[in-house]
N, C-alpha and C positions, 0 to 999 in steps of 0.2 A: 583464864584458861578454857579453851573450848572442850567440849565433850569430845573423847575419841571415838570415832564410829566404829562400830562393830561391823562383822562380816555378816551377810545377809544370807538366808537359807538360798534364795535363787542363785548368788555367787558361788556358794559352795556347790550347788548343783550343776552350774556352768563349768566349773573347774573339773568336777568328777567327768562330766562328758567330754571335755576337751581331752583328759588324759585317757577316757576310754578308746576315743577315736583313734588318739596316737598309737596306744597300745596295740588296737586291732589294726593298724597300718604297719606297724613295725614287726608284729608277731610272725608273719610268713618270713620276713628276711632273718629273723632270728632262728627260725626254725631250720631254715637253710643253711645258715651259718653253723649250727650245732651238727646237722647232719654232715656237712663237708668236714668239720673236725674230726668226726667220728671215722670219715673215709680217710682222712690223712693220717689218723694214727693207726688204720690197718694197714694201709700202704707202707707205712714207716716200720711195722712189725714184720711185713714180708720182705721188706729190703733188709732187715736184720737177718732173718733167716737167710736170705740170699747170698749175703757176705759171710755168715757162718759157714755154709755149705761150701763156698770158696776157698775159705781157710781149711776146711775138713779136706776138701779134694787136694790141696797143697800137701797135707799130711800123709794122704793114704794113696800115693802113686795115682794121683790124678782122678780118682773113682769118685762117683756120686756115694752119699750114704745109701743104704738100703731102704728102699721105698717102703716097704712093709715094717721096717722098724727104725725109722729114720729119728723119730722123737723119743717114741716108748715101745719096749719090747714087751707088749701084753700077749700072753698065750692065748686068751680070748677078748674079743672087744665088745661091739654095740652100744654098751652104755658107760664105758669105763671114762671116755671124754669128759663127762659131766659128773663123775663121782669124785666127791672131795677126798674120799679115802685113797683115791688112786693118783693124787699128786706127786710127781716125780720128786718133788724135793722131800717128800715124807717116805717115799719108796725108791730111792736110788737104784736099788738093785734091778729094778725095772727099766731103767732108763736105756734109750735108744743111742744109735751112732751120735747124732748131732747133739745130744744133750750136753756133754760137756763143754761144749762151745756156746751154750745159749743159757746154761742154768744161772739162776740169778737176775736174768733180765726179764722185765715186766713186758713181754712181747708175744704171750701165747694166747690171747683173747682179743678178738676184734670187739670194741665198745657196742658196736651195732648188733654184732651177734650175740653177743650177753644179753642185750635187752630182748632180742627176738627169740632166742633159744629159751628163756624162761617163761615167754608168753605161750609158746608153741608146743611146748613140752618135748618129749623124746617118742615118737611112735614106735621105735625098735624095743623100747623097755618092756612093753606087753605086760604091762601091770606092775612090774616090779617096784618097789617102793624106794627108789635112788633119787634123792635130790636133783633137780636139773640146775646144777651150779658149775657153768662151763669152766674146766681147767685148761682145757686146749680146743684150739678152733681152726687148726690150719691143717692141710692134707698135702701129701706130696704126689707128684705124678707118678703114678704106679707102672708106667713104661721105661722111667729112668731107674735103672739097677733094680727093677722089680719083678713082679711075677705076673704082669697083665698079660704077656705074650701066650699064656696058658690057653686063652680062649681065643686066640688069633687063629684063623685057618692057617693050615700048614704051609700053604705057600708064601705066606707073609711073615712067618715066625722068624726066620733068619734074618730079617731086618731089625728086630728088637729083642731077640732072645738073650744076647750077650752084650747089650748095650748097657755099658756100666760107666762111661767116662763122657763129661761133656765135650771133648774133642770128636765123639762119634756122633753127636746129634748133628743132623743135616742143616736145619735152620734154627739156630738157637734164639734167634729174635723172634720166633714164630712157635716155640715150644716153652709151654710153661714149665716150671719146676715146683712151684708151691702156690696153693690157692685156697679158696673157700667152699665150703658146700653148706646147703641148707640143712636144717634138722628133719625136714619133711621131704617127700619125694613130690614131683611134678609130673602128672601123667604125660607121656610122649617126649618129655624132654630129659627126666631122670627119673628112674624107677626105686632109687633108693635114696636115703639121707645119710648124713654124716655118721658113720659107725666104727671108724678106724683112723689109722694114720695115713691111709693113701687114697688118692682120688684115682678110681679104675673107671675109665670111660670106654664106651662102644660105640659104633655108628649108629645114627639114628637115634642117640639118646636112650638106649637100652638099659643103663645102669647109672652110676654116679655121674653128676654133671656140676657145673659151677653154681654157686649161691645166687640167689637173686634178691636178697634183702636191703641191698644199698639202693637209696634213691627211687623207691617203688612209686609209678607213676598212679596216681588216685590211691595210694595207699595199698595197692594189690601187690603183695609180697611175691606173687608168682611172676612178676614182671619187671622187677628190678635189675640191677647190674651187680657184679662182683668184682674182686681184685685178684691179682695173680702177679707173681713174680716170674720172670723169663730166664732161661739158661744163660742168656747173655747178660743177666744183671738187672735190667731195667724191670718197673713195676707200671702196670697199666690196668684200666678198667676192662672187664671182658663180661661177655654175655653168654648163656648157654643157648641163644636162640640165634639162627635157626636151630631147630632140632638137631643135634650131631656136632655143632660147633665145639662144645667141649671136647669132643673126641678130635677134632681136627687140630685144636691147639695141644693136645697131648701126645700127638703121633710124633715121634722123634727122627722117623726116616724121611724119605723123600715126600713132598707134598705136592699136590694134595694127597691126603691119606687115603688109603684104600678103602673100599666099601664093600661089605658083605651082608 
């Protein structure tokens, strides 16, 4: 019998080089697939909230849940969304209107938001030693059965002050119901980060705005896109750009929304 030829060092190096080239070529595609999977999961979460809100409406004379207490009825906010002690499964007394319809479902945190929030911390904590472990990551449009009308000029208040039912929304396919916010503010686009249950936007990006952490070009988290569910039930990607776009998709009256 002849001697069995062993593998040479050169051959091992060639194999390693080939594998490295393949990994390098496939890595961007794998990263994009991971990002899309997180995006899809987030859209699915929003779809679940939208369906739950529809069921709530059927059970409550056609009304939306209260925007300020749709998920949690917190007497004070800012950091409760990422405080494990505030998890509603442990504190059912603080549950909001929609909680009975979604409790037990793993839909409250977008996977991408969880990653980004842990990296960017929470500027609103102002030194408080609360761990950033997101418990909830979505917000409801504050113009839908909410109090956003408080800072609307008097001449426009009548259009939104008593808006409590989906049937009152002028263009349900262009008015979002549930969406995402950043943990950080973006100058000129949104001056606050997530701090409560509702997303309250104003013209020209002077307050809350949609999140920008999905699919950020070049890794710039301020330039990505967000996801939102709409009153008509569909879910789509949205952007806070141009400044004020969050507000335009928030306003439930005649569009385009009034500016001031």
